N, C-alpha and C positions, 0 to 999 in steps of 0.2 A: 673361066676367068673369075667370075663372081665367087665361086667356091674357094678359090685360092686366097681371096682377100679376107675371108671370115676368120681364120686363125689369127691373122695379124691384128684385126680389129679387136678381138677379144683380149689380146695382150695389151693394147694401147689404152683401152678404157679404164682399167684399174689405175694406171699411172696418172691419167688426167684427173680422176676423182681425188686421188691422194694429194695432188698438187693444189687442187682447189681448196681442200680442207686446210692445208698449211697456210695458204694465203689468207683465208678467212680468219683463222686464229691469230695470225700476226697483226691483222688490221683492226681487231676488236679493241675498244677502249674500256670496256667494262661498265659503261654507263647504262647500257640497255641491251637486252637480248632481243634481236629481231625475230619477227614471226617466222615460223617454219614454212608457212605457205600463205597465200593470200586468203585462203578460206579458213585457216586454223585460228584458234584463240590467241589473243595477244597476252603475253606474260609480262606484268609490270614489276620492276624491281622495287624492293622495300626501301623507302626513304630513310636517310640517316637520322632524321629527327623523329621517327615514329616513337610513340610511347611504349616503353618496354612492358612486357607482360608481368603481372603481379606474381611474385613467387609463391609457391605453396608452402605454408608454414610446416615446421616439423610436427609430427604427430604427438599429441599430449594426452593425458588422462581425461581432460575435459575438452571435447571437440566443439564446444559451444562457440557462439559468435564472440569476437573480440572487440567490436566497436559498432556503434550505430552512427558515428559522425560522418558527415559528407554524404554525397549521393552515391548510390550503389551503381556498379558498372551495369551497362545494358545487358539484358539477357534475352534480347530479341531472337526469335527462332529463324529469322531470315539468314540466308547464307552470305557470309562476308565476301567482299570482292577479293580477287587474288592479291596477295601481298599484304592484306590487312592483318594487324596483330590484334587478337581478341584477348582482353584481360581475363585471367583465370580467377574465379571467385572461390575462396577457400570454403570447404564444407562447414556448415554451421554458422555462416554469416547471417547478419540481421535480415537480409532480404530473402532468406529461404523459409521464413515462417517459424523458425525455431525460437524458443524462449531464450532470454538472456541468462547467462550464468549467475549463480548466487555470488554476491560480493564477498571475497575472502577478507579476513581480518587484516592481512598484509597490505591490502589496497584501500584501507579505510583509516581516516583520522576520526577518533571518537572524543568528543568534548561535551562539556555542559554549557548550555545556553543560558541567557538571562531567565531568572525565575520569578515566581510570584508566591508570596506567603499569605497565610490566613491567621486570624486571631485564634483559631482552634488549634494552632500549633503544627500545622502541616505545611510543608513547602513543596511547590510544584516546579520542576525544571525540565526543559527539553534536553534529552540526551541526543546529541547531534552526530550523525554518521555522514562524513564527507568523503566522496570518492576521490582518492588521490592517485588512482591508476590512470592508464591511458585508454581504457576501454570502458564502455557502458556495462553496468551490471545491475542486479536487482536484489532487494531485500523484501521479505514477507514474514509477518508474524511478530513474535515477541523476542526481544533480546533477553539473555540471562544476566541478571544484575545482583551483586552481593557486596556487602561491605568487607574490606580487608584491612589488616593491621600488621605492624611489625615489619622488620627488614625482609622477612621471607614472604610477606604478602598473604598470610593465612586468613581464611574466611572467618568473619565474626557473625554469629547468628545465622538464621536461615536466609536463603536466597529470596529475592523479592517475589511477591505473589503477582501473577498475571491477572489483569482486570479487563473485562469487556471482551468483545468478539475479536477473532483474528481477522485482520484486514486484508485487502487485496495486495498483490505484489506491487512494489514501488520501483520503477526504473530510475536509475541514477546515472546521469551522464558524467563524464570526467569533470571534476570541479563542483558538481552539484551535490545537494545534501538531502537526507531524510532524517526523521526524528522519531523518538518515542518519549512520551511524557512520563516522567518518574516523580513520584511523590514520596516524601520521607516525613514521618511523624516524629516530633520531638521526643527523644527518649526520656526526657525529664517528666513527661506526662504519664509515663508508664510506671506502675508501682516498682520500687527498687528491687524487691525480692523476685518479682516476675521478670524484670528486664536484665539485671546484672549489667549496669552501665559500663561501657568499655570505649576507650579512645580508638578511633579508626583513622586511616590515612586517606581513604577514598573508596572508589568502586572498582571491582573487577567486572568487566563487561564482555559477554560473549555475543557477538552479532548473531542474528537468527541463522540456524543451520551451520554454524561454524564451531570448530573445535579449538580455535585459537582465541585467546582472550586479550583484551586491551585494558590498560590501567588508566583510570581517570582520577586525578587528585581531587579530593573533597574532604578535608579534615573535619572531624567533629566527634560526637558521642553517639554510639549506637548500642543495641542490646545484644549481649553475647549469649543470652538464653535461647531456647529453641523457639523463638518467635522472630518475626521480621517486621520492622517499621516501614519497609519499602513496598511500594506498589508500582507495577510496570504496565504500560499500555502498548498496544500494537504499533508497528511502524507506520508512519504517515509521511506524505511528501513534504519537502521544505524544511526549514530550520526550526519552525515552531516557537517563535519568539513569544515569551510570556512576560515581557517586561512589566513591572508593576511595583508598588510600594509594599515592602514586607510589613506584616502586622496589620494590614488592611484587608477586610473581607472582599473577595471578588464581587463583581456586580451580579445582580439577580439574573437568572436565566430567562431570556425572552422566548416567546412562542416560536419566533423565527429560527432560533438556535436549538430547538428541541424536536426530536422525533417522539411522538406519543403513540404507544401501542398497548395492547392488552395481552397479558400473560395467560397461562393455563388456568381454567376455572376449577374450583373445588366446591362441592355441594354439601350442605348440612342443614337438616331440619327446615326444609322449605325455603332455603336461601342458597345463593351461590356466591362465592368469593373469588375475585380476580384481581391480580396486581395491575394497576395502571402504571405503565413504565415510561419514564421520562429519560431520554438519552441525549446527552450533549453532542450535537452535530457541528458545533462551532469550532473555532480555532483557539479559544481561550477558556480559562477556568471560570465557572459561574456558580451561583448558589441557588438552592431552592429551600423555602421554609414555609410551613403552614399547610393549608388545605387547598387542593384544586377545586374549582367549580365544575360540577358534573351534572348533566341532565340528559334525558332521552330526547331524540329529535326524530321527525318523520317528514315525509313528503319531499318533493324536489326543492322546496324552499327552505328545508331544514328547520321547520317550526318546532318549538319545544312541546313535549308531551309530559304532563304531570309536573310536580314541583321539582326544584333543584334538590340535589342530594343533601341529606342532613349530615353535618359534621360530627364526628365521633372522636372523643379523646382530646389530648393536649396538642397544641400547635407543633411541638417538637423543636429541636435545635436546627440551625442552618446545616444544609447538606451541600458540601462543595463537590462539584462535578468537573473533572478534567475532561478535555476532549475525548469522546468515546465512552466516558463513564455513564452509569445509569443509576437512578433512584426510582422508588415506586410509592404509590399510595394505594392501599387496598380498598376496593369497591365491593360493597355488599348489595346484592340485588334480591329483593323478596319475590318469590315465585308464586305464592298462593294467597288468595284473598277470599273473603266470604262473598256470597251472592249479593249483587246490587251495589257493591262498594267500589268496583274497579273501573267499569267502562273500558273493557279491553280494546287496545288500539295497536295496530302494527307499527313498529318503529324500525328505523334504519341503522341507528347506532347512538353514539354518545357525543355530545358537545362538551369539550374539556377546556377550561381556562386554567393554565398553570398558575400557581400561587402568585398573586400580585399583578397578574397580566389582564389586560382588557381585550386581547385578541385570542380567539378560541381556535382549537384544533378539532377536526372531526375524526372520530375513531369508529370504523364500521363494526356493528354488532346487531344484526337483524334479530327480531324477536317480537314479543308482545309486552306492552306495559299498560299502565293505567292512565287514562286521560283525565281523570278527576283530580281531586285534591289529596289523594292517598299518596303518601311518601313511599316510593318503592326502592329508592337508592340511599345508601349511607356510605360515607367516605372517611377514611382516616388520613392523618397528616402524612406528608412525604417523609420517607425513611430511606437510609442507605440500602443498597441491594443486599448487603450482608445481613441485615436485620430480618 
């Protein structure tokens, strides 16, 4: 009897299972999917208000980051819970350690900021680069700057000469600015035959590492000969406001706004010659004129060894230094003396007072000097670095 029931049972079971599935599907509301069993994992539906995933941008020639604004999506290594949408971070974003792309000319507004003139006939103005794009970018180094004239914008004279060291990269957020100090010497101060004075309409400016130029209006007179009255400094952060009264010399450079260093030494006939270099680390134009005060120092207390350096030559003319510019004063050090005159003493370096300053800077230069009244140092007046 039991054997006769088995075939019938096998026929009925598929029918019952099919009916159960139909009933279950008809009764579902779509709000949640029940668990398959009491011991299995629960599958949670995705809420309608979930934040959509960030789309991956189309591939471009520059896969660098497009923005540093806002907080970066979490990149936690923990496994997200079922149903959680994980934002997709495009390759090259700011949070993956890659550098920002160079600012293209098309995303920059280039203007001239307020300037400062000098009685020596040179005007200093910040060339301001403002990021008009929607993404952060960076600039580093020197812009290319030249005078242009005519309806065709042809170049007049040589492009501006770069002055000073190449600075660090400057990151520029959307709406923020960086600047380069540009100085222009009055063409009327250059001999006419050497200058060939020509009317100009303004500047052609190539941002660093860019092949696209911007035009900046600045009418005036420049030199059409193979010289340039323009000097250009490296890119620095901010707008670089140099507001001042034209025709008035900038203030004297203070010790606090100067970096004082020694250049390479050259020897001749028992003496060595080194340039004592003064670099303007401030944010405004300043001037140096005359002789620095220089002496040897020793010990932890920096006490003076021997007399101050003797001044040699004329005081010279004022030297205007834009931010980042340098000037120098040549220091001569005597290396040999007769027996009994010197009282040799170990020294740590030089105490240097910039011209007109009562605060000194210390410049390391270990060696031996004379502790007596013998003059071992001589110094010339401050000169521009080109001299």
